[in-house]
SETI-186289 format. One line per field, with one value per residue: residue number from 0; residue in one letter; x, y, z of N, C-alpha, C in turn. Coordinates in pm, whole numbers. Example, Ala and Ser with C-alpha at 12.3 -4.5 7.8 and 13.67 -1.06 7.14 Angstrom:
seq [0	1]
type [A	S]
n.X [1319	1285]
n.Y [-569	-225]
n.Z [780	708]
ca.X [1230	1367]
ca.Y [-450	-106]
ca.Z [780	714]
c.X [1320	1290]
c.Y [-330	3]
c.Z [780	787]
END
This chain:
seq [0	1	2	3	4	5	6	7	8	9	10	11	12	13	14	15	16	17	18	19	20	21	22	23	24	25	26	27	28	29	30	31	32	33	34	35	36	37	38	39	40	41	42	43	44	45	46]
type [M	E	N	N	E	I	I	I	H	Q	L	N	R	I	E	K	H	I	F	G	L	K	E	I	L	N	V	E	E	L	S	D	Y	T	G	F	K	K	S	Y	I	Y	K	I	G	T	F]
n.X [83	43	161	-43	-273	-265	-299	-559	-702	-663	-788	-1051	-1105	-1089	-1299	-1520	-1506	-1561	-1826	-1939	-1943	-2155	-2494	-2724	-2765	-2791	-2964	-2780	-2531	-2571	-2589	-2328	-2188	-2288	-2294	-2524	-2770	-2924	-3195	-3272	-3245	-3441	-3660	-3665	-3701	-3952	-4289]
n.Y [-120	222	521	718	561	408	606	698	463	436	674	617	406	539	720	543	439	667	722	498	558	722	713	762	823	1073	1098	1165	1103	830	744	802	630	371	355	341	494	809	828	561	500	669	545	285	361	463	395]
n.Z [0	-74	93	100	67	297	491	426	475	754	841	765	940	1186	1155	1142	1398	1552	1469	1579	1848	1893	1995	1847	1508	1255	936	734	855	898	636	545	714	658	383	241	29	95	22	24	296	404	285	401	657	694	771]
ca.X [0	112	138	-175	-375	-259	-360	-702	-753	-664	-892	-1179	-1121	-1117	-1435	-1616	-1503	-1632	-1968	-1980	-1956	-2285	-2608	-2821	-2708	-2890	-2967	-2654	-2427	-2600	-2552	-2182	-2140	-2327	-2280	-2657	-2816	-3019	-3330	-3297	-3262	-3575	-3759	-3676	-3731	-4091	-4382]
ca.Y [0	351	598	781	458	373	717	694	347	470	774	547	331	637	770	439	432	785	699	393	614	790	622	791	891	1132	1030	1189	1025	689	722	797	514	243	357	341	625	872	793	424	508	724	446	177	419	507	281]
ca.Z [0	-71	215	93	88	439	565	400	547	896	862	758	1065	1291	1131	1183	1545	1604	1448	1672	1982	1903	2007	1741	1392	1164	806	662	922	871	496	540	789	596	238	180	-16	187	-19	71	441	425	243	499	788	703	778]
c.X [87	79	0	-286	-380	-327	-511	-767	-765	-773	-1031	-1206	-1156	-1260	-1540	-1619	-1580	-1782	-2021	-1999	-2092	-2395	-2707	-2750	-2819	-2876	-2835	-2540	-2446	-2563	-2401	-2129	-2168	-2300	-2413	-2692	-2919	-3163	-3367	-3322	-3399	-3681	-3775	-3713	-3874	-4183	-4520]
c.Y [125	423	663	681	416	481	717	578	376	573	711	469	425	689	668	425	548	768	595	444	682	686	639	870	957	1064	1047	1107	876	653	711	669	383	237	350	483	678	834	652	423	564	621	336	229	467	386	322]
c.Z [0	59	215	120	235	524	547	475	697	927	856	885	1181	1277	1175	1334	1606	1586	1546	1814	2002	1914	1893	1631	1313	1028	732	723	895	728	481	603	717	446	166	136	83	152	28	223	475	394	347	637	802	697	734]
END
């Protein structure tokens, strides 16, 4: 791995850890964390 790839990998791990510390995520945070589109999150979140 190049240095840039290593740094990006580490930043992604840190970001996931930070998201894991929160009990409740908003739609944008959940989208970033899971990779799901916001529209999909809204769709599965409405009943």
